[in-house]
C-alpha positions as CSV (number, residue, x, y, z in Angstrom):
1,X,23.8,117.2,-153.4
2,X,23.9,114.0,-152.2
3,X,20.9,112.6,-150.8
4,X,20.9,112.1,-147.9
5,X,22.3,108.5,-145.6
6,X,21.4,109.4,-141.8
7,X,19.2,111.6,-140.0
8,X,20.6,113.8,-139.2
9,X,21.5,115.1,-142.8
10,X,17.7,114.8,-143.8
11,X,16.8,117.0,-140.7
12,X,19.6,119.2,-143.1
13,X,18.1,119.1,-146.0
14,X,14.2,119.4,-144.3
15,X,15.5,122.3,-142.9
16,X,17.0,124.4,-145.7
17,X,13.8,123.1,-147.6
18,X,11.8,124.8,-144.9
19,X,13.3,127.5,-145.2
20,X,12.9,128.7,-149.0
21,X,10.1,127.3,-149.0
22,X,8.2,130.0,-150.7
23,X,10.4,129.7,-153.4
24,X,9.5,126.2,-154.9
25,X,6.1,124.7,-155.7
26,X,4.8,121.7,-154.1
27,X,7.3,121.7,-151.5
28,X,4.6,118.4,-150.7
29,X,6.9,116.3,-152.8
30,X,8.8,115.6,-149.4
31,X,5.2,114.0,-147.9
32,X,7.9,110.2,-147.7
33,X,10.4,111.7,-145.4
34,X,8.1,112.9,-142.9
35,X,7.2,109.0,-142.0
36,X,11.8,108.7,-141.5
37,X,11.2,111.8,-139.1
38,X,9.1,110.1,-136.4
39,X,10.6,108.9,-133.1
40,X,12.0,105.7,-133.0
41,X,11.5,104.9,-136.8
42,X,14.3,103.4,-138.6
43,X,15.6,105.2,-140.8
44,X,15.1,103.1,-144.2
45,X,15.3,105.1,-147.5
46,X,14.0,103.4,-149.9
47,X,12.1,104.0,-153.2
48,X,9.7,106.8,-152.3
49,X,12.4,108.8,-150.8
50,X,14.3,108.9,-153.5
51,X,12.1,109.7,-155.7
52,X,10.7,112.7,-153.4
53,X,14.3,113.2,-153.5
54,X,16.0,113.1,-157.0
55,X,12.4,115.6,-157.9
56,X,13.2,118.4,-155.3
57,X,17.1,117.6,-156.6
58,X,15.9,118.4,-160.2
59,X,13.6,120.9,-159.3
60,X,16.3,123.4,-157.5
61,X,18.6,122.6,-160.4
62,X,15.4,124.6,-162.9
63,X,13.2,126.2,-160.4
64,X,10.6,128.3,-162.9
65,X,11.5,132.3,-161.7
66,X,9.8,134.5,-159.4
67,X,8.8,138.0,-160.6
68,X,7.8,140.6,-157.7
69,X,3.8,142.1,-157.4
70,X,3.2,145.1,-159.6
71,X,0.9,147.2,-157.6
72,X,-2.3,147.6,-158.2
73,X,-2.5,144.7,-161.0
74,X,-5.0,142.1,-160.4
75,X,-3.8,138.8,-159.0
76,X,-4.4,135.3,-160.2
77,X,-4.7,133.3,-156.8
78,X,-3.8,129.0,-158.4
79,X,-6.1,126.0,-155.4
80,X,-5.6,122.4,-156.3
81,X,-6.2,119.2,-154.1
82,X,-4.2,116.7,-153.9
83,X,-5.3,112.8,-152.7
84,X,-2.5,113.9,-149.8
85,X,-1.9,118.0,-150.2
86,X,-3.1,121.2,-150.7
87,X,-0.9,124.0,-152.1
88,X,-1.9,126.7,-153.8
89,X,0.2,128.7,-156.3
90,X,-0.7,132.8,-156.7
91,X,0.3,134.7,-160.3
92,X,0.2,137.9,-162.0
93,X,0.0,138.9,-165.4
94,X,2.4,140.3,-166.5
95,X,2.6,143.5,-169.9
96,X,2.6,141.3,-172.1
97,X,-0.3,139.3,-171.1
98,X,1.9,136.2,-169.8
99,X,0.9,134.4,-166.1
100,X,4.1,135.4,-163.7
101,X,4.4,133.3,-160.4
102,X,4.3,135.1,-157.2
103,X,4.1,132.3,-154.6
104,X,3.9,129.0,-154.0
105,X,2.8,127.4,-150.7
106,X,1.9,123.5,-150.7
107,X,1.3,121.5,-146.9
108,X,0.7,117.1,-146.5
109,X,-2.5,116.3,-144.8
110,X,-2.7,115.5,-141.4
111,X,-4.3,111.6,-140.8
112,X,-8.3,113.6,-140.5
113,X,-8.3,115.1,-143.3
114,X,-7.3,112.5,-145.2
115,X,-10.3,111.1,-145.6
116,X,-11.8,113.6,-146.6
117,X,-13.2,113.7,-149.5
118,X,-12.2,115.4,-153.3
119,X,-14.4,118.4,-152.2
120,X,-13.9,118.6,-148.9
121,X,-10.1,118.6,-149.9
122,X,-10.9,121.9,-152.2
123,X,-12.2,123.7,-149.2
124,X,-9.8,122.8,-147.6
125,X,-6.5,124.5,-150.1
126,X,-8.9,127.3,-150.0
127,X,-8.8,128.0,-146.2
128,X,-5.6,126.7,-146.2
129,X,-4.7,129.3,-149.2
130,X,-6.3,132.6,-147.1
131,X,-5.1,131.9,-144.2
132,X,-1.7,132.1,-145.2
């Protein structure tokens, strides 16, 4: 997977990642790409973009296995709030007691949400997980 050289290639990559977003843990790592997608912003691939691209490329080379939920078994919800993103992991224990991932979801915060305190960001993550 070559790194994007122009905005159209970056849009194509973003589209593919968006299509598979439920299967990719912490897709918010691609946040550096978002500023390049804004209107009238010159396409300058910098170190942050390169780091994000290498991270997602490495992840896609060995993604974790998602399993289908088993009806009747309890679900486990993990929520996380980082400096610029919120995310969730829905899991379930298998017959051996090992947790298996069922679903991932993450997003970057809006400029107003970035001003939240750490506890408010955790509450945001919880609300995000309930709504999705």
